[in-house]
N, C-alpha and C positions, 0 to 999 in steps of 0.2 A: 112511760111517758109523763105521769104526774110528777115523778121525781125530778125530771128535767125542768118542768115548769116551776117547781118550788126552788130548785137550786139556782136558777138564773137570777132571781131578785136577791137572794142571799149573797151570791158572788158579786153582784153589782154594788150592794150595800157595803160589802167588805172593802171593795176597791175605793169607794168614796171615802170611807173612814180612814183607810190607809193613807190616802193622799193628804188628809188633813194634818197628819203628824209631821209633815215636812215643813220646817220653818225657814224663812230666808235668813241670811246672815244678819246678826245684830250689830248695830253701830254702837261702839262703846261710848259712854258719856265722857266728857272731858275730865281728865284726871283719873279715869278708870284704867287700870292696867290689865284687867282680865280680858282675854280674847278666847273665842272658841278654840278647841284643840286643833292643832295643825293648820292654823290660819295666820295670816299676817296682814298688816296694813302698810300701804305705800302712800305717803303724802308729802306735800312740799308746797313751794311757791313758784309761780312763773314770774320771771323778772326780765326787764329789757336790758340793753347793753349798759345803761347807767345804774342798774340795780333797782329801778322803780317797779312796783308790782304791775302786772298786765292783767286787767280784768277781762273776763270772757274769752280768754285764750282757750283753744281746743287742746286738751291733753289726751294723748293716746296711750293705752296700755296694751301691749302685745303679749299674749301667752305663747311662748316659743314652742310648746308641745303641740298645741292644736292650731296655732296661728290665728286664733280668735283675737279680735281687737275690740276693746271697750273704749268708749270716749267719755269725756267729762268736760264741761265748761267751767273754767276757773271762776271762782266767786269774785265779787267786786274788789276784794282785797288781794286777789291774785292766788289765793290758796286753792289746792285741789286735794282730793283723797280717793283712794280705792280701798274698800274693806272686804273682808271675807276671802282673801286670796290664799291659795294653797301654798304650803311651804315646800311642796315637792315639785314645783314648776319654776323654771327661769322666766322672768318677766323683763320686758324692755319698755321703757317709758320715754316719751318725748312730747313737746308742745309746739304748736304753731299758731300764728295770728297774722293774717294778711301776708305781707312779704317777708315775715320773720319766722324762723324755725330754730329749734334746739336740736342738738345731736341726740341719738338714742342713748339712753343710760340703761345699764344692765343691773338687775337684781337677781343674783345667783342663788341657787338652792344651797350653796355653801355659806351664804350669809346667814348666820344663826339668829340675827335680830328679827323679832316679830313685828317691830314698829320701825319701818325704814323711812327716813326723811331724805328726799332728793329735791333740791331746788333746780329748776330748769331755766337756763339763761338763753333768751332768744337772740339770734344773730341773723343778719341779712342772708337770705337764701343765695347760694351760689348758682348762677345759671350756667348750664352746660354750653360750651362753645359750639356755635353753629358753623358747619363747614360748607 
């Protein structure tokens, strides 16, 4: 019985220590080309039909393996970015703002670039016909 009492705090302390070794993905500094292994960056700009940047547009990133969706609000200059993405997963990205939306764009596992730039052009949503 004393062994179990002594083992529990030791096990608990090792779990806490183990969890501290996990670090979130790092955001590379501008001009820095090094990324963590097997990760990629998807970034670009959200623009309207005239090519003007769209601030605060919602950008959606869909992981096609798990169907998990991440969202990001475009910065005031219309730029967006997603860091720390796996190179072993297909991703789809699109943006919307009010009555405007962009089509889904695919970033394939066969795309060998680790830094992918995709500009998203917003167009008026097409409403389905009501019968």
